[in-house]
Steps between C-alpha positions, in 0.01 A plus 500: 500500500634847411571698812371828361161367374200522726413179676146349498405699817614824332818545711840546340810329627772762549870427532663682783768740395828534679674827521856500391726722698774648277846443625702806590792547267836386635749769608855522377794703629720681254857481624799697360843337534832677569790478245838662497449682164164680487536864640298587796354805329362279223339269762340802678375639170365160395306461832345838453409434132374142514371478857396861561717522812588831661865604479533419872334162477695418186832577675391282794426202272823550302703509827334191638578310175854632515561385857295180521512379142134549415205723589124501461359737241136414552234232517262452202286250321690265279431683174592839633817351663606340176440829318716694752786246473490518126510886507802483737682255273421695189628831643813324642572351167438827327764666717717189491502424863475146652239597756278204591148499628273201582163408650452283808172354604358644824348243737147575589426508881 
């Protein structure tokens, strides 16, 4: 018997719908890595240009990368993080610097 056709008593059998809860998109950290060749001024400029950081914040991030080996630039969805990394790599290549940037998954709490 078709579930949507009326039954002999006139009632209709309905299928219960379940609500699907959309998953929140994962978060990814964009991390800049220190190297011995890329000038500090370029890194600061890049952080201001790509990540819209203030001069003060860009200097803090650059110094953290310089002293610890890497620094967090921001946390984004995967697509945005990949786009940011691509922009950093393109600018570094354009100016012939070996600056590296990568994404790291952020664990949800």
